[in-house]
C-alpha positions in Angstrom: 72.8 77.5 92.5 76.3 78.7 93.0 78.8 78.5 90.2 81.7 76.1 90.8 84.1 79.0 90.1 82.8 80.7 93.2 84.0 77.7 95.3 87.3 77.6 93.5 87.9 81.2 94.5 87.1 80.5 98.1 89.4 77.5 98.1 92.2 79.7 96.6 91.6 82.3 99.3 91.8 79.7 102.0 94.9 78.1 100.5 96.8 81.5 100.3 95.9 82.1 103.9 97.4 78.7 104.8 100.5 79.3 102.7 101.0 82.7 104.3 101.1 81.0 107.7 103.4 78.2 106.5 105.8 80.8 105.0 105.8 82.8 108.2 107.3 79.8 109.9 109.3 78.4 107.0 110.3 81.4 104.8 112.8 79.4 102.8 110.3 76.8 101.6 110.6 77.0 97.8 107.7 74.6 97.3 105.3 76.8 99.3 106.6 79.9 97.6 105.7 78.4 94.2 102.3 77.4 95.5 101.6 80.8 96.9 102.9 82.5 93.8 100.5 80.5 91.6 97.6 81.0 93.9 98.2 84.7 94.2 98.4 85.0 90.5 95.0 83.2 90.1 93.5 85.6 92.7 94.9 88.7 91.0 97.3 89.4 93.9 100.0 90.7 91.6 102.3 92.1 94.4 102.4 88.8 96.3 102.9 86.7 93.1 105.7 89.1 92.0 107.4 89.1 95.4 107.4 85.3 95.5 108.7 85.0 91.9 111.5 87.5 92.6 112.4 85.5 95.8 112.6 82.3 93.7 114.8 83.9 91.1 117.1 85.3 93.8 117.3 82.0 95.7 117.4 79.7 92.5 116.2 76.5 94.2 117.0 73.4 92.1 113.5 72.1 92.4 111.9 75.1 90.6 111.7 75.7 86.8 113.1 79.3 86.8 112.2 79.8 83.1 108.6 79.3 84.1 109.0 81.8 86.9 110.5 84.3 84.5 107.5 83.8 82.2 105.1 84.5 85.1 107.0 87.7 85.9 106.8 88.8 82.3 103.1 88.1 82.3 102.6 90.0 85.6 104.5 93.0 84.3 102.5 93.1 81.0 99.1 92.1 82.4 96.5 94.8 82.9 94.1 92.8 85.0 
């Protein structure tokens, strides 16, 4: 029997693929950037997560908790996953 975490990983991979497609059409969507950043982080895709976090800090959308984004960047820069 498959572990549920196996399915979670597959869902994350599908989600990041969908978010890549959305952001190709709507690159200024802060909501989708946050979602892709979090999903990329869970998948260990540090470069994608860091790129989206950096974009969010540069754009400073009102709808995003920038302190949380800074903490994620700090975690990415000090995480040896």
